[in-house]
Every structure is written in structure tokens, then in C-alpha cells.
PLY file of the C-alpha trace (Angstrom):
ply
format ascii 1.0
element vertex 189
property float x
property float y
property float z
element edge 188
property int vertex1
property int vertex2
end_header
38.16 -23.74 50.04
42.09 -22.93 48.81
45.23 -25.12 50.32
48.54 -23.62 49.79
51.74 -24.57 48.45
54.24 -21.34 49.65
52.75 -18.42 47.39
51.15 -20.92 45.26
47.19 -20.58 46.38
46.23 -23.63 45.42
42.08 -24.72 45.49
40.19 -27.56 47.04
36.36 -28.57 46.03
34.39 -28.46 49.16
33.70 -32.29 48.53
37.64 -32.70 49.27
37.75 -31.16 52.36
37.90 -33.86 54.61
38.78 -37.00 52.52
42.85 -38.37 52.69
43.77 -36.45 49.54
43.29 -33.10 51.56
45.68 -34.61 53.94
47.81 -35.79 51.79
47.68 -32.44 50.16
48.21 -30.84 53.58
50.99 -32.41 54.62
52.83 -32.16 50.87
51.70 -27.83 51.71
53.04 -27.72 55.01
56.43 -29.47 53.67
57.17 -27.51 51.15
56.56 -24.47 52.92
59.69 -25.18 54.79
57.78 -26.30 57.86
59.70 -29.46 57.74
63.82 -29.89 58.42
66.20 -31.26 56.83
65.54 -34.88 54.35
61.19 -34.39 54.70
61.75 -30.64 53.36
64.31 -31.75 50.55
61.56 -35.37 49.31
59.06 -33.03 49.49
60.58 -29.95 47.42
58.43 -28.89 43.98
60.93 -30.17 40.90
60.95 -27.29 37.95
60.57 -28.76 34.90
62.14 -25.79 32.79
62.23 -22.06 32.26
60.34 -20.90 29.55
61.20 -17.25 28.58
58.97 -15.11 31.81
56.90 -18.04 32.75
58.98 -21.26 34.65
57.03 -24.85 35.12
57.41 -26.79 38.25
56.19 -30.54 39.27
55.05 -31.49 42.88
54.29 -35.17 43.90
53.82 -36.64 47.06
52.85 -40.38 46.78
49.89 -40.33 43.61
49.29 -36.75 43.73
50.36 -34.47 41.29
50.80 -30.56 41.02
51.51 -28.63 38.23
52.03 -25.83 37.99
53.86 -22.46 35.76
54.09 -19.63 37.58
56.04 -15.69 37.02
56.80 -12.23 38.56
55.72 -8.98 36.61
57.91 -6.73 34.70
57.00 -3.87 36.04
55.40 -2.77 39.30
53.45 0.66 39.86
53.25 2.55 41.88
56.87 2.75 42.24
58.77 2.92 45.50
55.62 1.09 47.43
57.15 -1.84 49.44
55.72 -4.91 48.50
56.58 -8.80 49.40
56.46 -11.35 46.87
54.29 -11.32 43.51
53.26 -14.19 41.86
51.11 -15.14 39.19
50.14 -18.83 38.88
48.43 -21.12 36.76
48.01 -24.86 38.36
47.09 -28.42 37.28
45.50 -30.82 40.06
44.91 -34.07 37.82
44.12 -36.58 40.93
41.58 -33.51 41.41
40.00 -33.42 37.58
41.60 -29.73 38.40
42.80 -27.83 35.29
43.74 -24.03 34.44
43.28 -23.38 37.85
44.30 -18.98 38.08
45.98 -18.00 41.57
48.54 -15.49 42.53
49.99 -13.84 45.26
50.63 -9.10 45.12
52.83 -8.88 48.06
50.22 -6.84 50.38
46.64 -7.50 52.02
44.22 -6.74 49.46
41.53 -3.50 50.81
38.75 -5.54 51.97
35.76 -6.65 50.02
37.53 -4.86 46.18
38.56 -7.44 43.11
41.33 -7.54 41.12
40.90 -7.14 38.04
43.07 -8.84 34.72
43.33 -7.52 31.54
44.60 -9.43 28.83
43.65 -7.82 25.15
40.34 -7.36 25.49
39.74 -9.97 27.86
38.78 -8.58 30.98
38.33 -10.95 34.27
37.56 -10.17 37.93
39.41 -11.41 40.49
38.39 -12.60 44.20
40.68 -11.40 47.25
41.61 -12.59 50.70
44.28 -10.86 52.24
47.37 -10.96 49.48
46.35 -13.51 47.44
43.31 -13.64 44.52
42.00 -15.91 41.74
39.35 -15.65 39.36
36.05 -15.42 40.60
33.69 -18.59 39.11
36.52 -20.94 38.35
34.55 -21.54 35.23
36.70 -18.82 34.22
40.55 -20.09 34.49
40.02 -21.85 31.06
38.61 -18.53 29.49
41.92 -16.43 30.82
44.47 -19.39 29.65
43.16 -19.13 26.37
43.60 -15.59 26.60
47.12 -15.63 27.84
48.34 -18.06 25.19
47.17 -15.61 23.06
48.33 -12.22 24.46
51.15 -10.23 25.07
51.57 -9.19 28.63
48.82 -8.88 31.12
47.42 -6.38 33.29
46.19 -6.75 37.43
45.23 -3.66 38.77
43.94 -3.90 42.95
43.99 -2.36 45.72
45.19 -1.97 48.93
43.88 -1.93 52.17
45.41 1.37 52.71
43.65 2.72 49.08
47.48 2.38 47.56
46.30 0.86 43.34
48.92 -1.72 42.29
49.49 -2.54 38.38
51.08 -5.54 37.80
52.34 -6.12 34.01
53.07 -9.34 33.36
55.12 -10.76 29.94
53.20 -13.59 28.01
56.35 -14.46 26.58
57.34 -18.12 27.38
53.55 -19.28 29.31
52.57 -21.16 26.28
55.50 -23.77 26.56
55.34 -23.32 30.36
51.81 -24.69 30.28
52.49 -26.70 27.16
55.41 -28.27 29.93
52.45 -28.45 32.49
50.06 -30.13 30.28
51.87 -33.21 29.84
53.41 -33.33 32.64
50.07 -33.67 34.46
47.96 -35.17 31.78
0 1
1 2
2 3
3 4
4 5
5 6
6 7
7 8
8 9
9 10
10 11
11 12
12 13
13 14
14 15
15 16
16 17
17 18
18 19
19 20
20 21
21 22
22 23
23 24
24 25
25 26
26 27
27 28
28 29
29 30
30 31
31 32
32 33
33 34
34 35
35 36
36 37
37 38
38 39
39 40
40 41
41 42
42 43
43 44
44 45
45 46
46 47
47 48
48 49
49 50
50 51
51 52
52 53
53 54
54 55
55 56
56 57
57 58
58 59
59 60
60 61
61 62
62 63
63 64
64 65
65 66
66 67
67 68
68 69
69 70
70 71
71 72
72 73
73 74
74 75
75 76
76 77
77 78
78 79
79 80
80 81
81 82
82 83
83 84
84 85
85 86
86 87
87 88
88 89
89 90
90 91
91 92
92 93
93 94
94 95
95 96
96 97
97 98
98 99
99 100
100 101
101 102
102 103
103 104
104 105
105 106
106 107
107 108
108 109
109 110
110 111
111 112
112 113
113 114
114 115
115 116
116 117
117 118
118 119
119 120
120 121
121 122
122 123
123 124
124 125
125 126
126 127
127 128
128 129
129 130
130 131
131 132
132 133
133 134
134 135
135 136
136 137
137 138
138 139
139 140
140 141
141 142
142 143
143 144
144 145
145 146
146 147
147 148
148 149
149 150
150 151
151 152
152 153
153 154
154 155
155 156
156 157
157 158
158 159
159 160
160 161
161 162
162 163
163 164
164 165
165 166
166 167
167 168
168 169
169 170
170 171
171 172
172 173
173 174
174 175
175 176
176 177
177 178
178 179
179 180
180 181
181 182
182 183
183 184
184 185
185 186
186 187
187 188
């Protein structure tokens, strides 16, 4: 099961679906998404840890639960002229749940059903399962491998297919990725 902080999909293990932690996370995510008015929304907003070249690092706190994540937008998107919504790639730590290096993305269009996206960093290729406008690694055990490749790489290219059959290619700079990850490693040990 995945929960979302606005454009940041977050994986929640099966065993936590009915727990108090999940309830707290859900409340926090609703607050971040802008559903709550005024002060309630302001208290639940994530705080920027810092900008690191092409990546930014954030922390979200709700009581004892905290989520740290890095995020970036692609430097180039192809084909040009295709209308898309927000496009973001994220890596999250959720120490309370024992989760680190959780990969997720939003692509700004609905993916073709039952069709994987593919992330390429140098010679590393990782398949990503898709659902609606979101994608994440096929196997959460691949997340740390992908993060290691991202730390060593210069760019990451993600290809996917829309439900209309359009092939898209998003190229992310990895400049600043390692520094952003170091920041969330420190904030969410």
C-alpha cells in the first residue's frame, strides 16, 4: 500500500495498514495535500532542509513520525510539446517504519496500464511498476541499488508510455543528489 504526500508517493508495509502509525501518516498526508485550512495546514507542511544543486531535501514531522525525502524535476522531457502535469522523482526515508531509500515518481500523465517504466543510470537499469501517474521500483529491495547508482551517476533517464501510447523520456541531472541524500540521512537516521 502506498500513501502520498501530495506528489510524493510513500510505501506503507502490509503490516502497518491498520495501525495507529498509518492513521497518523494518513492525517499528516491529508494536511500536507492542502485539505486542511489555515493553521492546521501550516503546522503540517514539510520543511526544506536545503537545496543541493538540482535536488532539494525535505523533512516532514507529525508527532513522533517523520519522513525525509529528496526530490527533483527533470532537466529535459521528450517529446516536446506534450502537455503534462507535475513531474517529480523522489527518494524517501521513513525511520519509524524502518524504510530508507524508497524510490517513487510522478510523471504528469496516466501511464499505460500494465506497462513498466524504466530508469537508466549509466549501465544500471531498474524496472518501475506504474499506477495512474505514479511509479516506483518493482521490488523495494532494488531501491538501495538505484540510490547507489544515482550517487555514482551524472544523469538518470526514465522512459515510460502514456495510456495514449506516447513514449516519454525524462532526463534528470544527478548533480547534488549525493549531498541531498546525505542531508536526509542525517535528518532521518
